[in-house]
LOLOZA-466591 format. One line per field, with one value per residue: residue in three letters; x, y, z of N, C-alpha, C in turn; residue number from 1. Coordinates in nm, 3 decimals. Example, Ala and Ser with C-alpha at 12.3 -4.5 7.8 and 13.67 -1.06 7.14 Angstrom:
! residues 2
res <- [ALA|SER]
nc1 <- [1.319|1.285]
nc2 <- [-0.569|-0.225]
nc3 <- [0.780|0.708]
cac1 <- [1.230|1.367]
cac2 <- [-0.450|-0.106]
cac3 <- [0.780|0.714]
cc1 <- [1.320|1.290]
cc2 <- [-0.330|0.003]
cc3 <- [0.780|0.787]
n <- [1|2]
***
This chain:
! residues 218
res <- [UNK|UNK|UNK|UNK|UNK|UNK|UNK|UNK|UNK|UNK|UNK|UNK|UNK|UNK|UNK|UNK|UNK|UNK|UNK|UNK|UNK|UNK|UNK|UNK|UNK|UNK|UNK|UNK|UNK|UNK|UNK|UNK|UNK|UNK|UNK|UNK|UNK|UNK|UNK|UNK|UNK|UNK|UNK|UNK|UNK|UNK|UNK|UNK|UNK|UNK|UNK|UNK|UNK|UNK|UNK|UNK|UNK|UNK|UNK|UNK|UNK|UNK|UNK|UNK|UNK|UNK|UNK|UNK|UNK|UNK|UNK|UNK|UNK|UNK|UNK|UNK|UNK|UNK|UNK|UNK|UNK|UNK|UNK|UNK|UNK|UNK|UNK|UNK|UNK|UNK|UNK|UNK|UNK|UNK|UNK|UNK|UNK|UNK|UNK|UNK|UNK|UNK|UNK|UNK|UNK|UNK|UNK|UNK|UNK|UNK|UNK|UNK|UNK|UNK|UNK|UNK|UNK|UNK|UNK|UNK|UNK|UNK|UNK|UNK|UNK|UNK|UNK|UNK|UNK|UNK|UNK|UNK|UNK|UNK|UNK|UNK|UNK|UNK|UNK|UNK|UNK|UNK|UNK|UNK|UNK|UNK|UNK|UNK|UNK|UNK|UNK|UNK|UNK|UNK|UNK|UNK|UNK|UNK|UNK|UNK|UNK|UNK|UNK|UNK|UNK|UNK|UNK|UNK|UNK|UNK|UNK|UNK|UNK|UNK|UNK|UNK|UNK|UNK|UNK|UNK|UNK|UNK|UNK|UNK|UNK|UNK|UNK|UNK|UNK|UNK|UNK|UNK|UNK|UNK|UNK|UNK|UNK|UNK|UNK|UNK|UNK|UNK|UNK|UNK|UNK|UNK|UNK|UNK|UNK|UNK|UNK|UNK|UNK|UNK|UNK|UNK|UNK|UNK]
nc1 <- [-2.303|-2.066|-1.957|-2.090|-2.077|-2.120|-2.081|-1.766|-1.674|-1.720|-1.567|-1.301|-1.275|-1.277|-1.014|-0.851|-0.872|-0.766|-0.531|-0.435|-0.494|-0.270|-0.073|-0.052|-0.029|0.223|0.394|0.653|0.998|1.051|1.304|1.203|1.339|1.339|1.347|1.506|1.711|1.678|1.830|1.858|1.808|2.034|2.028|1.885|1.754|1.713|1.471|1.222|0.893|0.602|0.250|0.099|0.203|0.479|0.518|0.463|0.234|0.146|-0.141|-0.361|-0.665|-0.925|-0.717|-0.448|-0.122|0.101|0.335|0.560|0.663|0.871|0.975|1.232|1.199|1.029|0.851|0.679|0.708|0.937|0.913|0.756|0.858|1.075|0.852|0.694|0.837|0.969|0.700|0.699|0.951|0.832|0.621|0.760|0.912|0.700|0.582|0.405|0.180|0.191|0.057|0.046|-0.254|-0.337|-0.224|-0.254|-0.215|-0.195|-0.204|0.038|0.232|0.280|0.510|0.714|0.938|0.852|0.671|0.802|0.971|0.792|0.668|0.568|0.372|0.058|-0.061|-0.230|-0.202|-0.325|-0.294|-0.404|-0.689|-0.807|-1.065|-1.165|-0.990|-1.142|-1.389|-1.575|-1.827|-1.641|-1.427|-1.229|-0.939|-0.586|-0.367|-0.038|0.152|0.344|0.267|0.048|-0.090|-0.110|-0.300|-0.503|-0.544|-0.670|-0.892|-1.051|-1.396|-1.344|-1.089|-1.159|-1.356|-1.166|-0.979|-1.115|-1.094|-0.909|-0.873|-1.041|-0.884|-0.680|-0.649|-0.810|-0.630|-0.424|-0.555|-0.651|-0.407|-0.290|-0.487|-0.422|-0.187|-0.120|0.068|0.327|0.685|0.887|1.160|1.478|1.688|1.790|1.781|1.711|1.428|1.335|1.272|1.096|0.855|0.821|0.751|0.533|0.359|0.373|0.231|-0.008|-0.097|-0.075|-0.312|-0.540|-0.569|-0.587|-0.855|-0.969|-1.005|-1.101|-1.363|-1.471|-1.478|-1.688]
nc2 <- [-4.010|-3.950|-3.789|-3.512|-3.181|-3.020|-3.201|-3.264|-2.964|-2.891|-3.105|-3.027|-2.771|-2.874|-3.011|-2.820|-2.656|-2.857|-2.869|-2.570|-2.601|-2.826|-2.666|-2.456|-2.641|-2.751|-2.517|-2.348|-2.298|-1.972|-1.744|-1.924|-2.291|-2.316|-2.080|-1.793|-1.525|-1.227|-1.235|-1.026|-0.801|-0.586|-0.512|-0.741|-0.931|-1.221|-1.238|-1.231|-1.354|-1.135|-1.021|-0.797|-0.527|-0.380|-0.130|0.220|0.487|0.833|1.006|1.284|1.424|1.293|1.123|1.220|1.236|1.280|1.219|0.907|0.606|0.301|0.008|-0.226|-0.424|-0.634|-0.544|-0.307|-0.118|-0.005|0.214|0.444|0.691|0.744|0.788|0.979|1.210|1.239|1.331|1.609|1.683|1.747|1.868|2.115|2.191|2.202|2.435|2.434|2.593|2.585|2.336|1.954|1.837|1.622|1.329|0.965|0.600|0.241|-0.021|-0.186|-0.041|0.082|0.148|0.207|0.333|0.507|0.674|0.784|0.993|1.118|1.251|1.545|1.587|1.556|1.267|0.959|0.617|0.282|0.035|-0.187|-0.392|-0.282|-0.201|-0.218|0.025|0.219|0.230|0.048|-0.266|-0.524|-0.747|-0.712|-0.611|-0.589|-0.359|-0.303|-0.266|-0.078|0.131|0.183|0.486|0.575|0.408|0.546|0.760|0.698|0.572|0.779|0.949|1.148|1.053|0.809|0.879|1.059|0.862|0.688|0.794|0.721|0.485|0.555|0.727|0.632|0.381|0.358|0.526|0.339|0.125|0.289|0.300|0.054|0.003|0.165|0.127|-0.140|-0.432|-0.465|-0.358|-0.205|-0.150|-0.210|-0.231|-0.046|0.293|0.309|0.198|0.332|0.603|0.542|0.477|0.744|0.863|0.742|0.821|1.087|1.080|0.969|1.168|1.408|1.332|1.334|1.615|1.730|1.618|1.693|2.016|1.976|1.931|2.128|2.325|2.269]
nc3 <- [-1.458|-1.411|-1.605|-1.596|-1.632|-1.375|-1.206|-1.262|-1.235|-0.990|-0.852|-0.961|-0.823|-0.576|-0.579|-0.612|-0.373|-0.181|-0.273|-0.217|0.086|0.153|0.068|0.260|0.518|0.459|0.391|0.174|0.198|0.258|0.063|-0.205|-0.296|-0.542|-0.663|-0.849|-0.921|-1.098|-1.431|-1.572|-1.464|-1.259|-1.006|-0.891|-0.642|-0.373|-0.158|0.096|0.073|0.007|0.101|-0.111|-0.273|-0.380|-0.446|-0.355|-0.233|-0.203|-0.155|-0.204|-0.194|-0.434|-0.551|-0.630|-0.668|-0.459|-0.387|-0.521|-0.472|-0.514|-0.346|-0.197|0.040|0.250|0.454|0.563|0.757|0.752|0.557|0.605|0.712|0.513|0.306|0.425|0.403|0.158|0.048|0.146|0.075|-0.216|-0.193|-0.117|-0.335|-0.581|-0.462|-0.334|-0.072|0.298|0.504|0.510|0.644|0.775|0.844|0.694|0.747|0.677|0.909|0.824|0.794|1.114|1.345|1.635|1.602|1.365|1.498|1.684|1.553|1.400|1.555|1.578|1.367|1.225|1.284|1.207|1.272|1.205|1.459|1.516|1.336|1.051|1.037|1.314|1.410|1.267|1.345|1.283|1.310|1.428|1.534|1.880|1.894|2.077|2.113|2.078|2.384|2.339|2.131|2.235|2.275|2.000|1.938|2.165|2.001|1.845|1.903|1.990|1.901|1.709|1.567|1.520|1.282|1.121|1.042|0.857|0.633|0.485|0.310|0.129|0.026|-0.067|-0.147|-0.434|-0.547|-0.598|-0.735|-0.982|-1.076|-1.147|-1.311|-1.510|-1.627|-1.536|-1.356|-1.351|-1.466|-1.680|-1.720|-1.577|-1.274|-1.001|-1.079|-1.325|-1.256|-1.074|-1.253|-1.406|-1.243|-1.154|-1.397|-1.454|-1.235|-1.308|-1.547|-1.447|-1.266|-1.459|-1.633|-1.450|-1.383|-1.640|-1.689|-1.480|-1.529|-1.766|-1.698|-1.510|-1.746|-1.881]
cac1 <- [-2.260|-1.897|-1.887|-2.172|-2.047|-2.096|-1.955|-1.655|-1.658|-1.728|-1.437|-1.157|-1.242|-1.234|-0.857|-0.774|-0.887|-0.705|-0.398|-0.412|-0.480|-0.147|0.034|-0.040|-0.009|0.344|0.466|0.763|1.025|1.088|1.279|1.165|1.469|1.348|1.366|1.600|1.712|1.636|1.938|1.872|1.824|2.182|2.010|1.769|1.798|1.587|1.423|1.090|0.775|0.490|0.137|0.065|0.279|0.642|0.459|0.438|0.194|0.071|-0.250|-0.444|-0.801|-0.913|-0.603|-0.393|-0.029|0.209|0.486|0.543|0.797|0.921|1.065|1.253|1.186|0.928|0.768|0.642|0.736|1.042|0.869|0.657|0.921|1.083|0.735|0.668|0.956|0.950|0.610|0.712|0.995|0.786|0.542|0.792|0.951|0.573|0.547|0.273|0.201|0.050|0.096|-0.065|-0.345|-0.358|-0.114|-0.307|-0.132|-0.250|-0.136|0.205|0.310|0.294|0.637|0.760|1.033|0.815|0.588|0.881|1.036|0.737|0.557|0.525|0.297|-0.102|-0.053|-0.303|-0.166|-0.374|-0.209|-0.477|-0.762|-0.821|-1.200|-1.181|-0.996|-1.239|-1.516|-1.678|-1.823|-1.533|-1.360|-1.163|-0.773|-0.511|-0.259|0.105|0.191|0.458|0.218|-0.094|-0.064|-0.166|-0.431|-0.570|-0.584|-0.771|-1.034|-1.204|-1.492|-1.278|-0.997|-1.208|-1.375|-1.073|-0.917|-1.199|-1.107|-0.772|-0.892|-1.115|-0.819|-0.519|-0.663|-0.850|-0.509|-0.355|-0.639|-0.602|-0.225|-0.245|-0.573|-0.383|-0.034|-0.068|0.103|0.488|0.743|0.993|1.288|1.587|1.785|1.718|1.776|1.555|1.310|1.286|1.251|0.967|0.784|0.796|0.751|0.424|0.289|0.335|0.155|-0.142|-0.117|-0.155|-0.435|-0.630|-0.553|-0.680|-0.989|-1.053|-0.980|-1.237|-1.493|-1.494|-1.510|-1.839]
cac2 <- [-3.879|-3.932|-3.666|-3.447|-3.112|-3.022|-3.255|-3.242|-2.865|-2.907|-3.191|-2.966|-2.704|-2.958|-3.078|-2.690|-2.641|-2.936|-2.801|-2.467|-2.651|-2.862|-2.535|-2.418|-2.686|-2.756|-2.385|-2.391|-2.187|-1.833|-1.759|-2.103|-2.347|-2.308|-1.899|-1.764|-1.373|-1.185|-1.221|-0.913|-0.652|-0.591|-0.496|-0.841|-1.023|-1.302|-1.193|-1.306|-1.323|-1.003|-1.018|-0.659|-0.521|-0.306|0.031|0.313|0.613|0.918|1.089|1.353|1.384|1.271|1.047|1.327|1.150|1.365|1.100|0.761|0.512|0.184|-0.027|-0.368|-0.432|-0.711|-0.460|-0.178|-0.041|0.164|0.345|0.569|0.789|0.789|0.879|1.135|1.280|1.281|1.411|1.721|1.754|1.703|1.980|2.234|2.168|2.250|2.570|2.462|2.661|2.545|2.174|1.848|1.847|1.470|1.161|0.868|0.536|0.113|-0.104|-0.224|0.116|0.120|0.134|0.299|0.453|0.605|0.775|0.912|1.025|1.201|1.304|1.659|1.564|1.502|1.124|0.836|0.500|0.163|-0.048|-0.302|-0.409|-0.116|-0.209|-0.164|0.135|0.286|0.185|-0.028|-0.365|-0.618|-0.841|-0.602|-0.640|-0.535|-0.278|-0.357|-0.178|0.061|0.170|0.223|0.627|0.578|0.326|0.587|0.851|0.638|0.519|0.889|0.984|1.227|0.954|0.702|0.970|1.063|0.742|0.619|0.859|0.676|0.367|0.621|0.818|0.588|0.282|0.391|0.505|0.200|0.074|0.324|0.289|-0.050|-0.028|0.219|0.086|-0.279|-0.431|-0.447|-0.244|-0.231|-0.139|-0.328|-0.185|0.057|0.411|0.301|0.143|0.470|0.670|0.461|0.492|0.846|0.899|0.673|0.915|1.207|1.096|0.962|1.355|1.536|1.310|1.360|1.755|1.787|1.574|1.839|2.146|2.006|1.927|2.263|2.431|2.219]
cac3 <- [-1.412|-1.392|-1.714|-1.584|-1.612|-1.251|-1.089|-1.290|-1.216|-0.827|-0.824|-0.995|-0.704|-0.478|-0.628|-0.606|-0.242|-0.108|-0.316|-0.090|0.216|0.191|0.099|0.370|0.603|0.468|0.310|0.114|0.282|0.155|-0.076|-0.271|-0.343|-0.698|-0.680|-0.907|-0.922|-1.235|-1.476|-1.665|-1.325|-1.193|-0.875|-0.844|-0.512|-0.325|-0.071|0.180|-0.002|0.118|0.063|-0.193|-0.396|-0.326|-0.436|-0.216|-0.289|-0.118|-0.222|-0.156|-0.258|-0.613|-0.599|-0.707|-0.626|-0.370|-0.368|-0.528|-0.500|-0.487|-0.218|-0.188|0.157|0.261|0.510|0.492|0.842|0.723|0.440|0.632|0.739|0.339|0.204|0.433|0.380|-0.020|0.005|0.212|-0.017|-0.320|-0.172|-0.112|-0.471|-0.636|-0.426|-0.228|0.058|0.376|0.566|0.539|0.755|0.835|0.734|0.724|0.741|0.738|1.029|0.795|0.864|1.234|1.400|1.731|1.527|1.319|1.570|1.754|1.471|1.324|1.661|1.557|1.250|1.301|1.210|1.249|1.182|1.268|1.531|1.525|1.253|1.020|1.083|1.458|1.422|1.171|1.402|1.220|1.395|1.417|1.686|1.910|1.917|2.199|2.034|2.145|2.474|2.295|2.031|2.312|2.249|1.897|1.983|2.235|1.991|1.728|1.983|1.980|1.799|1.604|1.545|1.368|1.178|1.044|0.990|0.800|0.456|0.509|0.195|0.006|-0.040|-0.124|-0.247|-0.535|-0.633|-0.645|-0.853|-1.136|-1.114|-1.195|-1.447|-1.671|-1.654|-1.512|-1.194|-1.452|-1.493|-1.819|-1.676|-1.472|-1.207|-0.919|-1.096|-1.399|-1.216|-0.988|-1.317|-1.484|-1.185|-1.132|-1.521|-1.402|-1.173|-1.339|-1.595|-1.372|-1.250|-1.561|-1.652|-1.358|-1.375|-1.752|-1.652|-1.378|-1.651|-1.887|-1.635|-1.498|-1.847|-1.969]
cc1 <- [-2.113|-1.887|-1.974|-2.053|-2.027|-2.051|-1.839|-1.591|-1.562|-1.592|-1.301|-1.119|-1.243|-1.062|-0.789|-0.786|-0.810|-0.552|-0.319|-0.378|-0.316|-0.069|0.039|-0.033|0.171|0.378|0.607|0.830|1.103|1.187|1.264|1.308|1.475|1.357|1.455|1.593|1.712|1.784|1.951|1.838|1.977|2.141|1.931|1.860|1.675|1.572|1.271|0.992|0.692|0.377|0.106|0.213|0.359|0.588|0.435|0.414|0.138|-0.028|-0.320|-0.592|-0.810|-0.771|-0.506|-0.253|0.051|0.346|0.446|0.670|0.771|1.040|1.098|1.263|1.041|0.827|0.789|0.655|0.856|1.006|0.797|0.724|0.978|0.959|0.698|0.758|0.972|0.814|0.610|0.813|0.958|0.672|0.615|0.890|0.852|0.558|0.414|0.257|0.114|0.141|-0.033|-0.148|-0.353|-0.288|-0.204|-0.259|-0.247|-0.147|-0.004|0.287|0.367|0.413|0.650|0.832|0.983|0.742|0.667|0.916|0.898|0.597|0.488|0.402|0.143|-0.080|-0.144|-0.235|-0.264|-0.288|-0.302|-0.563|-0.851|-0.990|-1.258|-1.115|-1.066|-1.357|-1.610|-1.714|-1.680|-1.476|-1.222|-1.026|-0.678|-0.396|-0.152|0.142|0.253|0.358|0.036|-0.115|-0.148|-0.310|-0.514|-0.636|-0.693|-0.896|-1.114|-1.276|-1.436|-1.176|-1.029|-1.268|-1.288|-1.007|-1.015|-1.191|-0.962|-0.807|-0.967|-1.002|-0.720|-0.569|-0.771|-0.725|-0.436|-0.437|-0.626|-0.441|-0.256|-0.367|-0.499|-0.266|-0.020|0.021|0.312|0.556|0.837|1.113|1.343|1.702|1.736|1.692|1.674|1.439|1.251|1.243|1.145|0.894|0.715|0.727|0.594|0.320|0.304|0.259|-0.014|-0.190|-0.207|-0.287|-0.556|-0.640|-0.619|-0.816|-1.088|-1.088|-1.085|-1.355|-1.537|-1.506|-1.642|-1.937]
cc2 <- [-3.878|-3.822|-3.558|-3.296|-3.016|-3.061|-3.264|-3.099|-2.850|-2.989|-3.115|-2.828|-2.764|-2.994|-2.920|-2.641|-2.700|-2.873|-2.669|-2.529|-2.724|-2.777|-2.460|-2.460|-2.703|-2.636|-2.432|-2.270|-2.068|-1.763|-1.902|-2.136|-2.314|-2.119|-1.868|-1.604|-1.402|-1.150|-1.102|-0.758|-0.693|-0.587|-0.578|-0.899|-1.099|-1.244|-1.277|-1.274|-1.164|-1.032|-0.856|-0.656|-0.446|-0.125|0.096|0.467|0.712|0.990|1.124|1.319|1.391|1.191|1.125|1.272|1.283|1.325|0.931|0.724|0.369|0.115|-0.168|-0.399|-0.494|-0.644|-0.366|-0.018|0.041|0.209|0.437|0.701|0.838|0.904|1.005|1.256|1.353|1.370|1.545|1.757|1.778|1.912|2.081|2.270|2.229|2.384|2.558|2.512|2.560|2.369|2.097|1.852|1.709|1.365|1.046|0.736|0.379|0.060|-0.178|-0.130|0.126|0.042|0.196|0.376|0.535|0.734|0.848|0.998|1.142|1.267|1.427|1.666|1.505|1.355|1.008|0.726|0.359|0.075|-0.166|-0.342|-0.296|-0.112|-0.172|-0.037|0.255|0.310|0.158|-0.184|-0.498|-0.644|-0.714|-0.678|-0.545|-0.508|-0.327|-0.226|-0.039|0.156|0.244|0.407|0.646|0.531|0.448|0.703|0.858|0.624|0.652|0.910|1.067|1.117|0.861|0.772|1.021|0.946|0.664|0.692|0.751|0.593|0.413|0.690|0.748|0.438|0.304|0.436|0.418|0.117|0.136|0.320|0.179|-0.078|0.012|0.189|-0.103|-0.282|-0.479|-0.371|-0.305|-0.234|-0.201|-0.235|-0.070|0.191|0.378|0.240|0.252|0.565|0.654|0.489|0.650|0.893|0.875|0.747|1.040|1.226|1.090|1.099|1.420|1.429|1.344|1.545|1.797|1.703|1.652|1.963|2.099|1.974|2.066|2.404|2.362|2.245]
cc3 <- [-1.370|-1.482|-1.720|-1.568|-1.481|-1.140|-1.141|-1.253|-1.069|-0.789|-0.861|-0.885|-0.597|-0.449|-0.569|-0.439|-0.179|-0.120|-0.221|0.057|0.244|0.149|0.241|0.511|0.575|0.354|0.252|0.207|0.172|0.172|-0.102|-0.269|-0.502|-0.749|-0.741|-0.898|-1.079|-1.319|-1.555|-1.553|-1.253|-1.026|-0.789|-0.742|-0.459|-0.221|-0.014|0.087|0.074|0.063|0.027|-0.236|-0.308|-0.309|-0.359|-0.271|-0.185|-0.165|-0.157|-0.200|-0.374|-0.651|-0.671|-0.601|-0.561|-0.369|-0.436|-0.544|-0.505|-0.380|-0.232|-0.056|0.230|0.376|0.501|0.602|0.867|0.621|0.458|0.644|0.616|0.299|0.272|0.378|0.227|-0.041|0.053|0.113|-0.168|-0.318|-0.173|-0.247|-0.584|-0.565|-0.365|-0.069|0.164|0.426|0.518|0.673|0.839|0.761|0.802|0.671|0.775|0.843|0.972|0.826|0.994|1.289|1.532|1.665|1.452|1.398|1.639|1.683|1.391|1.432|1.617|1.421|1.285|1.196|1.287|1.177|1.263|1.312|1.556|1.412|1.176|1.037|1.213|1.447|1.387|1.243|1.382|1.317|1.357|1.544|1.723|1.933|2.007|2.080|2.146|2.275|2.415|2.180|2.076|2.284|2.123|1.879|2.042|2.158|1.842|1.803|2.017|1.858|1.667|1.540|1.469|1.274|1.072|0.995|0.864|0.638|0.423|0.310|0.085|-0.063|-0.148|-0.177|-0.367|-0.646|-0.686|-0.746|-0.999|-1.173|-1.225|-1.314|-1.563|-1.708|-1.611|-1.398|-1.236|-1.499|-1.603|-1.800|-1.578|-1.390|-1.111|-0.973|-1.205|-1.369|-1.170|-1.097|-1.376|-1.410|-1.141|-1.269|-1.511|-1.351|-1.233|-1.456|-1.570|-1.329|-1.329|-1.610|-1.560|-1.333|-1.533|-1.761|-1.561|-1.438|-1.750|-1.807|-1.610|-1.606|-1.921|-1.845]
n <- [1|2|3|4|5|6|7|8|9|10|11|12|13|14|15|16|17|18|19|20|21|22|23|24|25|26|27|28|29|30|31|32|33|34|35|36|37|38|39|40|41|42|43|44|45|46|47|48|49|50|51|52|53|54|55|56|57|58|59|60|61|62|63|64|65|66|67|68|69|70|71|72|73|74|75|76|77|78|79|80|81|82|83|84|85|86|87|88|89|90|91|92|93|94|95|96|97|98|99|100|101|102|103|104|105|106|107|108|109|110|111|112|113|114|115|116|117|118|119|120|121|122|123|124|125|126|127|128|129|130|131|132|133|134|135|136|137|138|139|140|141|142|143|144|145|146|147|148|149|150|151|152|153|154|155|156|157|158|159|160|161|162|163|164|165|166|167|168|169|170|171|172|173|174|175|176|177|178|179|180|181|182|183|184|185|186|187|188|189|190|191|192|193|194|195|196|197|198|199|200|201|202|203|204|205|206|207|208|209|210|211|212|213|214|215|216|217|218]
***
């Protein structure tokens, strides 16, 4: 019995689960004492860990990128205003007429400072759980008092219907970029990384436009 495949497999899973539990109970300080800065990147520095990546994108329909950037802050709260301004700058540079009709962002970008700075824009940012804000069955959460105005806007039928579009617009954009280019960059240093990420975004958009043109001709 000790050598049965199913027993060996289940014991390995149990050991892995116990290891995860131990790490959760006794987490290593962040940054970890064993963490070292990259010796090949002059702009490398140690910072707190973050769930998710440091890539920021603004997508329109069909995942056409309006802006793409990377940032080195473990929190996304300070990234919303720069991304909105970069999107507007790119729109002007491309000669695109009209304004963006609706801006959508997840709860990681929620901050009073951003809401104040962008008060003139049609903006919806989740301030509780994504499912709750989109109107799906979910545990009710209370928004911070300072963000109640945004919560009230999202609580309307129109707000819920509009916010449901967020994940379908942007999440496939991340998936397509990672599928095509992977999750690691080749260059080091802020300027080189910025150039590389903009090049990858341009290639992504060109492939989208090429595919759309071929589709319309067929």
